[in-house]
N, C-alpha and C positions, 0 to 999 in steps of 0.2 A: 290827545287821548289815543291809546293804542286801539287798533281795529280788533274787534272780537268776532269770532266765528262760532257757528253752531257746534254743539256736541251731539254726536250720534253714536248709536251702538252698531259696531261692525261684528255681527255674530260669527262670521268666518274666522275672525281673529280673537274672539272672546274678549273684546276690549271696547271701551268707549273711546272715541276719536274726536279730536278737535285739531285746529290748525293754529300755530303760533307764528305770526308774521315777523320777519326780521332778516337783516342781512348777515347776522351772525347766529350761530347755534346757541341756545341757552346753556349756561354753565351746568345746569342739572342734567343735561343730555350726555355728559361725559361718561363713557363706559356703557351707554345704553343705546347707541346708534345701531339700527337694525337694517334698514333698507333705504334706498334713495329713489326718488321719482323726478322725472324731468318733463316739463311741458316744452315740447319742441315745435317751434313755429317755422314755417317756410312760406314766405309771402303772406297771404291772408288766411292760411290754413294751419291746422295743428296736426301733427303726426300721431296716429294711434296705432300701436302694435296689436296684432291679432294673436293673442297668447292662448296656447292650447290649455283647455280647462277653465279659462277665464273669459276670453273674448276680447273685445276692443278696449284698450286702456292706454294711458300714457306709459312710455317706456319706464320700467322700474325693476328693481331687484335688490337682493341682499348685498350688503357691503362685505367684501372678502376680508379676512384677517390681514392687517397691515396696510390695507388700501385706504387712501384718503377718500373723503366723500366726493370730491371733485373728480378724481380718477374713476370712482364707481359710477358716477353719472355719465361720464363720457363712454365708459365700457358698456354699460347697460343700453344706452341709446344705440351704439354701434351694433351690439348683438341682436337687438330686437327690431331695429328699423333700417340698419345699414347707413344711417346718417352720420356725416362728419359735421361736427359742430364748429361754429366760428368761436375761437377762444376768447375773442374780445366781446362777444355777445352771449355770455353765459354767466348767470348770477344766481346765488343762493337767495331765495325770497322768503324762506321760513322752513317750518317742519311740522309734520303731523306729530301729535303727541298721543300715544296709545296707552291708556290706563286700563289695567286688567280688571275684568269683571268676573266675579265668581270666587272660587276658592283661592286664597292668597298663596303666592308662590308657584302656582301652576303655570301661569303665563306672566312673564316679567313686564314691567313698565318699559316702553320702547319709544324711540324717537326716529322719525324718518325724514331726513333732509329733502327739501323740494327746491328744484332749480327751474329757472325759465331760460330758454336758449333759442338761438336761431341756427338753423342748419345751413351749411354751405352747399352740401350736395348729398345725394343718396346713391348708394351702390347696392348690389344684391345683398340680401340678408345672409350673414355667414352660415355655412353649413353646420348643422348640429344645434342651431338656435331653437328655443322653444316657441319662437314666433313663426306664425304661418304666413305673415305678410304685414304690410303697412297700408293704412288707409289715411288719406289726407282729407280731413273734415273741416268744414266751416265751423267756427266756434259755436255759432247759434244752433248747429245741428248735433253737437256732441251728446246732449242729453238723450236724444232719440236712439243713439247707437252704442253708448258706453255700457260696459258689462254690468255695472251697478250704479245707480244714481240716487242721490239723496241731497238734502239741503246743504250739507257740508261740501260735497263735490261741486255743487252749483256755485257756492260762494268762492271756493278755491279756484275753480276755472275762471270765474270773473276776475278775481284778484290777479291771477297769473297773466291774463290778457292785459289788464291795466298796467301791471308792472312791466310787461314786455313793451307796451306802447310808451311808457315813461322812460325806461332804461335804454331802449333801442329805437329811437324815432326813425321814421322812414326818411330816406334821403341821406345826403352827405353834406357836411358843412363846407363852405367855400374855403375856410382855413385849412381843413384837412385835404381838400382837393388840390389846393395850390402848394401844400407842403410848407 
C-alpha cells in the first residue's frame, strides 16, 4: 500500500499541497513541473538555506526552461548552500503536488520534484545568490527553525531522512572497498 501524506493549504501559493512518494515522477506531472527541492544531508545534519524573504528552508527553486529536474536540483543546492553533491548519493524520492484553490485558471496545477542527497563538500555561497547563508541543523531541530512548519512538512522531512538512511547507508561495503 502506498504511503499517504497529509494535504495542507499553502496560502502563499494559493494551493493545497500534498506529497506523492516515488522514484519516478507521475505521468500527470508532464508539462506541470515548477520547482525542485533537495534535502541535503552532511553527516548527521541537514543543510538549510537562509533565503531572503523566507528564512531557513531546504534548497529549492524554479526549474529553468530546458533544464532537467536533476540539473535544477544540483544548481539550486549550489546556488543556495555552496554544496557539491555526491552524484551517486542523489535520488528522486517523490514530488509535492500543488492543486490550485480559488478561481480556476489563476494558479495552475503544479508538481515540485523532491530529492534526497548527500553533500561532498561546501564552498562559499556564490555571489548574487538569494541565500544569506547555510545552517547545518539536526533533523530533530528543524521544526523549531524552519520558515514554515505544518503536518506535511513534518511528514516529508521524516520520509526524506528515512529514504536517506535506506538509500545511502553509513559506511562502505567490503566489496566496494576492495574493488
